[in-house]
N, C-alpha and C positions, 0 to 999 in steps of 0.2 A: 688364808685368803689370800691371793694371788694382788701383790701391790699395784697401787693403779698405773696403768700402763702393762702390767704383766709379762708374760714370757716370752716379747717381741726380743729379737737382739739385736737392736738398732737402736742410737742413742735417742732417744726421744725429748725434744726441748719445745717448750712450749714460750709461743711467741703473747702479742697483746691478744686481746679477746675482746668480741664485741660487746657493746654494753647493750642497756634496755633503754625501752622506750613505752613510760604509762600513759594511757587513754583516762579518761573521767567514766562516770558511771553511768550503768544504764536501765533502765526500768525502777528509778529512786524512788521508795518508798514501801518497798516489797519487807511482810512481814511473816517470814514462812518459817515453817518450823528449821531452828538451827539458825538459822539469819535473821532473829530477832530484831527489833528496833534499827532496821533501816541497812544492817552490817551487809556489806557486800563480798559477792564471793570472789576470789580472786583467781584469775587463772592465765596465764603464760602459755603463752603458742610465737612461733615465728611470725614475719610479716607476710611470708611468701603467699602469694597466691592461694593454694590450697586452703592453709590454714584461716585464711578472713574469709573465704567464700564459705565452710565448713562452719568456721563459725558466727558468721554474722549477723544470723538472728539472736541467737543467745548474748552477744555482746551488747546487739542495741536494744533490749528487751522484748523480742518479739514473740517469745514462748512461753506461752500460758502455764503460769505455776513455777516457772525458773526464778530465781531470787535476782538482784541486781549484781551485775559484774562488775568489775575494776580488772583492764585488763594491761600484762604487761608484753611487749613484742621484743624480742631476741631470740638470737641464732638458738639451737639446740643446743651447743656445747654450752653455753650460759644456763640453759634452764637443766640441763642435766646437773649441772654445778649445785644448781640452785635448792632444786629437789631433794639433794644430799640434805640441806641445810631445814629442808621443811617449809621451804617460804613461797606454796601457793594451794590453794585448793585443788586446783585444777592446774594439770601442766604437762606439755607437748616434752615428750624425751624420747629420746633411742631406745628402740630396742635392745638394743649393746647395754645398756645404763640398768636394766631392771635387777641383775642381781643384787647391786648394791642400796635398790629402793624398797623391793616389795616388801620388807618386813614395816615399811611406814604406809605406803600407797596402796592402793587395789587398781589393777591392771585395767581396765573400762575395755569392752566389746565393739568400740564403734570410735569414730572421728579421726582415728591419727592414718597414719601412709602407709601402706601393704599392696604392691599388687607386681601386674609381670610386665618384661620389658621398663620397667621403673628404675633400675640400678645403678648405683652408682659408675662413675670412669673412671679410668687413671687416666692420664694426657702427659703428653710429652710435647718436645717442640716439632715442629713435623718433619717428614720423613724414617720415621719410628711407625712401622707398621703390626699392630698384631697378629700374633698366629693364628687367633680366633677368638670369637666374644668381640670382634669389632663392632662398633657403634655409628650410626650417621644422625647428622642434627635432627631428624626425624622421629629418636628415639625408638626406631625398628632395627632390630639386629641385619648388618648385613653380610650374607654368607658368605663373599668374596672376603671377609678380610678385610676391606680398608673403607678408607670414608676419605670424603671430598666439598670444600664448605657447601658445595650445591646438592647436599643429601644423597646423591646418586652415587651409585657406585662406581670404585678404582678400577677399571678391568685390568691395569698396566699390569707387567710382570714383577715381581719382584727384587730383579735382578739390580736397577738403578735405584730402590729404597734398603734400606738397612733395616732387619727383622732383628729387633732385640727382643726378646722373647721374656727376659724378667729384668729386675732391679740392683741386681747384686752391686754393690758398690753406689749407688744411687743414694742423693737426699731428698726426702719424697714430702711435700708439704700436706698434708692433713686438715680436714677443719673439726678435729676435736679427738682426743685420746681415748673419749669413751663413745662413739658415734656407732652407729650401726656399719655406716660405709669403712670406717680405719678397721671393724674388727673383720669385715669381712676381706678388706686388703690383706691381713694377717693372715686370714686363713689360707687365701690364695695365695700367700706370696713366704708360708710355713718354710720352705724348702730353699726359698731362693730370696731370704729378705733384705731389704737394700740395710743400705749404712747407719744412716740416720734418720730421722723422722723431724719435722716440726710440725707445730700447730699453732695455726694461722689462722685469721680472720678469713672467712668462705671468701668474700667477693676481693680479697688477694690473691690467693694461689692460681685462676689464670693468669693475671700481669705478670704475676711471678715468673710462671714458668717462661711466659713467654718473653720475659727478660732474661733470663736464663741465673734467676736465685737460685730456684731448685729445678735439679733434673727429670720431676714428674710431679703432678697434681692430682689429686684426686677429689673429686668434685661430684655435688649430687644435681638435684633439681631442676632448674632452666639452665645451667651448664650444658645438659642433653641439646639444646637448641643452639646454644649460643657460642660453642669452643672453637667451632674453626675461622671466628670472627680474629680471634688472637692468633691464627697461625698453628692450633694446636691440631695434634693426631690424641684419636683414642688407642692406647696401647691395649688396653682388654676393657670390656663389657663386666664389671661385676656381676650384674645381675644373670645377664643372659650364664655367664659361668654357673652362679649356685643355681639357675633355673635346669638347666643341662645335670649336673650331678644328682641335685634333688626331686627335679619336678614341683618343685612346692614355688610359692609366690616369693618375694623378697619382702621381709620384716622391716620397715625404716624407721618410722616414729610410731610412739605410744602415747596414748593417752591414758594421767593415771589421776584417781582422785586420793588426798590424803586422808587418812582412817583418821574418826573420830571427828572429821570436822567438815567432813559430804560422805551422805547417802550412796552408795555406787551406783545401785539401781535407778535411784532417782536421776541422778546425774547423767546415768546413758539412755535416760526418756529424754532429759532438754537435749544433750546432744542430737539424738538421733532426729527429734523435732526441728531442731536447728539444719539439718544437713536436707532430712525432706522437702523444708522450703528452700534451700538454696536450689534444690534441683528443680522446686514447681516454679520458681520466678527469678530464674541467672542476673535480669537486670537490675534486683531490688539488691544485691552485692555489688554491683559494679563501681561504682562511686569510691566505694569502701575500699575494696578490691584494690582498685588501681593506687589510689594514694598511700599503701603500703607495698605497694610493688615494685620499691627500687628500683624505678624509672624502664621498667620493662617495657615492651611495646606491649600494645594489645594484644596482636598473635599470637605473642608466644605465653604472654599472661592466659588466651584460651587453651593453647597444647599444653601449659603446664598444669592447669585446673583439667582438663579431659585428662591424663594421663594419671596424675595421681588421684584424684576424688571417684572412688569406682566401686563397685559391690562391697569390698572390703571394708570402706569408710564406713557403710549402714551397719554392717556385721562381719565381722571377722569368719563367724564359720568354722567348721570342720578344717579347712585348709588354712585357712590364718593360723586358729593354734597350731597349727602342727607346723607351719612353717615358724613358728615363735618358740617352738619346742625345738626343731633342727639345730635351727642357726645356736641358741641357748646350751643346747646339749652337747653339739661340734667344737663350740666354745671350753665349755666346762671340760671336756676329755683333752682337749689340748692345754689345759693348765692357764687360755686365758682370761677365763673369769671366776669367780666360785658360784659351785652350784643354787640353784632356785630352789623354794619350797612349791613350786606349781607343780600343774596337774601330771600324769604320770602317762595319759594317753590324750590324743588328740579328742577324742569323743567328745572331750566334756566340752560343751558350748558355752551360750552367753557369758554367763556366769563364774565361769571357768577357774578362772583367776578371780574373785572376788570375794569370796570367803577370809 
């Protein structure tokens, strides 16, 4: 089994990681099968709008038949590590972390983050343009290969903007060594890896790149909409690179159910009902989402939810499972992760990895 960090030829440095925040119980008094005498179901998700939007009804006891929930909010790098210790019954993790977790957890076919046009970005300080796969703050690919703070394509020529096509010799800040973002970055940069990788809390990456502490930063989620405020440029959109290379959506975050602690079919049903309620009445979760949105403006919150909560949130389906298999298969072939025991074909649907 590859060591944590795998075969990447960069030096990996882990800085301080974000903590977690616990919330109270919802739906107290539930005494269903497996959770008797009011014992809560432990859930770990991020405070990001897509997670709080999706899980609002479950967390607040509005899903019929679901147990009370004790929720922990933490960055995905923290939950990846906690899941290895079996710390939670339901937990949001990176798809890239699955090879280390599937012996103890079921992969649920719903509730996670997977889609198109929502991939991680590699950011540098202004003036370095991407050769292709450039992103703009709208989250849409810019065919010109440029970006500007207005979100409109910058049609200027390349003569006055250095065109850096790789990060050889660079120090790159990443949000976690087992995040999907970092795994995609390693696959993309396999032939031209940076000299040094530093794992830092997500909220420190863009300010760190802007201040010159890092040559580049790997970012996800709302950074797609806010990076120009830091004077940064998208060197590459790894989601667009992945989609162009595979034709598949980008598998980012997965929901796992701990074996022996929660029935995966029941859990999938609770989550799907929570998603259904979120879509049916978006205002019901508004206060909860904004309370955990880390000072995001409401319009950024809305764009975040619209991008990351999609048809794959309700059901991964053939395309979703194919994307997961492609990501982990390529990573295994590259020696970056150990092999998994998941299905060998993408034709397996909702319960494919819950056996």
